[in-house]
C-alpha positions, 0 to 999 in steps of 0.5 A: 386409645382404644375406643368402642363406638356402640349403637345399643339395642333397645328392643327388637328392630329399634332403628337408632339413626333414622329421622324417627328413632323407633321400630319402623312400620316398614321394619327397616334398618338404617346404616350408621354412616355418620358414626362410621365416618367418625370411626374412620376419622379415629382410625386415620388418627391411629386409634383402635376402634371397635364398632358394636352394631347392637341395634341392627343386629338385636344384640341383647345388653348382656352380650353387648357388655361381654363384647365391649368388656373383651375389647377393654376400651378407654373410651365408650361412644354412644349415639343416644336417642330421645326414647332410648336415653334411659336405656342408653345410660343404663348400658353405658353405666354397666360398661363403665363399671366393668371397664372403667372407661370414660363415656361420651354421648353424641346425637341429636337428643343430647345436643338438644338436652345436654344438661338433662342428660348429665343430670339423669345419668348421675355421673355415668356420662363424662362428655357430650359432643354437640352437633357434628362430632367428627373433629371433637371426638378425634381431639378427645381421643388424642388426649387434648384437654376437654376444657379446650375442645370446641363443641364439647360439654363435660361434667366437672363433678358438680356441674355442666361446663359447655365449651364454645361451639365448633365450626362446621366440619369441612365435608370435603376433608372427611374420609369415607365411612368405615364400612369394613366394620359392618355387613350390608346384610344387617340392614333390611329395607323393603324399598331398596335393592338388597343389600345396599349401602348409604352415602352422604353427599353433603351435610346441612340443608337450605330449608327450615322445616319445623319438625326436622332435627338435623338442620336445627341441631346437627348440620345447620341451614347451609348445604355443604356438598362434597365434590362430585369426584368424591361422591363417585370415588366413594361409590367405587370404594363401596363396590370394591369393599362390598361387591355384593351390594346392588344399590347405593342410597344417597341419604343426604336430605336434599341431594338435588337442591344444588342443580349443578352438583346433581349434574356434575355427580351424574356425569362423574357416574356415567364417565366412570361406568358406575351406572353399569355396576350398581343402581342408586336412589336418593332423597328428593323435594318436589321443587327439584328442577325437573329437567335434571331427571332424565340425566339422573335416570341415565346415570342409574338413579332408580328410586326417588324417596320424596317428601310430599308430606301433605296433600294440602297446602295448609299443612305444608305451610304449617311446617314451613316446607318452603317453596313447594305446593300440592300442584308442584308435587303432582307435576313432579310425580307425573314427570318422574313416573313418565321417566320410569323412576320408582317413587316412594312417597313420604307423608305425614299426619298431624301438622298444626291445624290438622283436621279429619278433613285435611288428614283424609285429603293427604290420604286421597292425594297419596292415592291419586299419585303414581307412587310405588310405595308410601310411608305415613307417619305422625308429625314428630316433635323432637326436643330442640326443634321449633315444632317441639318448642311450639307444641310445649308452649301451646300444651299440644305435647302429650309426654312428660317423660322421654320414654313416652316417645314410643308405644309398648311395641317400641314403635313411634307414638304420636305425641301431638294432640290438638283440640280438633284432632287427638293423637289417637285419631292421628294414629288412626288416620296413619293406619287408615292411609296405609291400608287404603293405599296398599290394599287397592287391587290396582296397587297390589297388581302393580307391585306384583308385576314390578317383580323382575328378579329374585332380589325384587321378590325378596324385597316385596316379601320383606315389605309384605311381612312388615305390613302384616307384622305392623298391623298385627301388633296394632290389633293386639294393642287395640285390646290393651288400649283404654282408647280402643273404641275411638281407635277402632272407629277411626280405622273402620270409617270411610270418609 
């Protein structure tokens, strides 16, 4: 079968496969590692696959249609997102009319809202592959009867039929992503060495944060790791395929949750000499066993992308960030800094119960830690999550349509709004936090002296350009917003 896997564009720089589907404040792009793993599954099954990365490359719809039409697919696969769902349906409709292909949608949004997706698509979408779609997509491409494929929804012309769920995929049986279908240079990121690739060491998560979509919708509450040997072999494969890469990012949500797995991976990396060829970074929680950090450093780990989330324990408890507290976060940051890691801190504003005072606590906490960079976002309530259900029940969600998940610039729009802290005020504290963190002379000097190479300089310039671009777009938006007086007062206050 001829299969096109499409990441459709949705305005410039829309990040389709990130945790927040939006144009990022840091103007970064995310690699579609899950889609490309499924693509390799299809290739291994003997199918012809055309991957069209229109999102990262900002390919306009009309050009996308021509690319896909020239391939003449039998099946079109689209990773759909909450804010872009109408756009995704529209592009699928045009391609379907031109090629007469079948259409399958995958991803978190359609897993959470399959019935609504079929209803608004008006016959465009033929199949929705729920949760992990590697095996169900292969079975569909192999010509199996859709009525017998686990984990699939289909439209019989009048109503949705949902088959029994598929079991969790055996992650050790999965192939490496088909990185030959993309170029690493398509994915800029001011925090990573450029160019870089991502690597998924496992699927699932042992934690139950209320806002996080992937455990609740896609991969479940059990961390399923690939073997340490497979992780090291994938790193070597990536280096052979794209020798220009300077870093590999372990995108697994909780890479260090299994201490023995971390130890085994590090020993594999060291024994193969991979740490002498490329650096690597990973996502971390602050309750990681600190005694594994020296081994990670020896194995070439450069940066820790860490979910600090809030500067107060009430916020951590409100989103069920289990097993962590502010004191633990501080100890973790100090130890990682002492060992020479670059630390990127992830913070949020807008937890249930958030106030102006607690929002400022998070900003002050971020500034008190030895962090190299930060990102600050609003707490996002996506369909299918327990946070979304809670917000709907309590009337705290300011959205009646999927298109309202983004603002006019296609950036994340804060939709949670409380009596004590409105969505406009949450946005104001996000911007206030970014300015207070990055505009400190100490921080600017630290970022300047950390430049060690042309690559470092280019990364810093990308980050600086993104910072200016984001706040320039905010400046323009203030004069378009009916709430501009409130927004301006939040941005200029000093509390």
